[in-house]
C-alpha positions as CSV (number, residue, x, y, z in Angstrom):
1,X,-20.2,-103.1,16.9
2,X,-16.5,-103.8,16.3
3,X,-15.5,-106.9,14.3
4,X,-13.4,-108.2,17.2
5,X,-15.0,-107.1,20.4
6,X,-12.6,-109.0,22.6
7,X,-9.6,-107.3,21.0
8,X,-11.3,-103.9,21.3
9,X,-11.9,-104.4,25.0
10,X,-8.2,-105.4,25.4
11,X,-7.0,-102.5,23.4
12,X,-9.2,-100.1,25.6
13,X,-7.8,-101.6,28.8
14,X,-4.2,-101.2,27.6
15,X,-4.9,-97.6,26.5
16,X,-6.3,-96.9,30.0
17,X,-3.4,-98.5,31.7
18,X,-0.9,-96.8,29.5
19,X,-2.4,-93.4,30.4
20,X,-2.2,-94.0,34.1
21,X,1.3,-95.4,34.3
22,X,4.5,-93.5,34.9
23,X,6.6,-92.9,31.8
24,X,9.2,-95.6,32.5
25,X,6.5,-98.2,33.0
26,X,4.7,-96.9,29.8
27,X,7.9,-97.6,27.9
28,X,8.2,-101.1,29.3
29,X,4.6,-101.8,28.4
30,X,5.1,-100.6,24.9
31,X,8.2,-102.8,24.5
32,X,6.4,-105.8,25.9
33,X,3.5,-105.2,23.5
34,X,5.9,-104.8,20.6
35,X,7.5,-108.2,21.5
36,X,4.1,-109.8,21.8
37,X,3.1,-108.5,18.3
38,X,6.3,-109.8,16.8
39,X,5.7,-113.2,18.3
40,X,2.1,-113.2,17.0
41,X,3.3,-112.3,13.5
42,X,5.8,-115.2,13.6
43,X,3.0,-117.6,14.6
44,X,0.8,-116.3,11.8
45,X,3.6,-116.5,9.2
46,X,4.3,-120.1,10.3
47,X,0.6,-121.0,10.1
48,X,0.2,-119.4,6.6
49,X,3.3,-121.3,5.3
50,X,1.7,-124.6,6.4
51,X,-1.6,-123.7,4.7
52,X,0.1,-122.9,1.3
53,X,0.2,-125.8,-1.1
54,X,3.6,-127.2,-1.7
55,X,5.0,-128.6,-4.9
56,X,2.9,-131.5,-6.3
57,X,4.5,-135.0,-6.0
58,X,6.3,-136.2,-9.1
59,X,4.3,-138.3,-11.5
60,X,5.8,-141.7,-12.0
61,X,7.0,-142.3,-15.5
62,X,7.4,-145.7,-17.1
63,X,9.5,-146.3,-20.3
64,X,7.6,-148.3,-22.9
65,X,9.9,-149.8,-25.5
66,X,8.9,-149.3,-29.1
67,X,9.8,-152.1,-31.6
């Protein structure tokens, strides 16, 4: 079966709806889906940035006098 069955079902439903809608509503649906995908990409980018390690904290250095 598909790796993501829920997404496959949603994609099938959208394809069915797109085929039965008038052209102007098809265009609006495509624009809405595009905006949804852009928003999803932004959420994923934000989440990935939070998972990436940042710079390590600086190590404290102490001067030791040499006599």
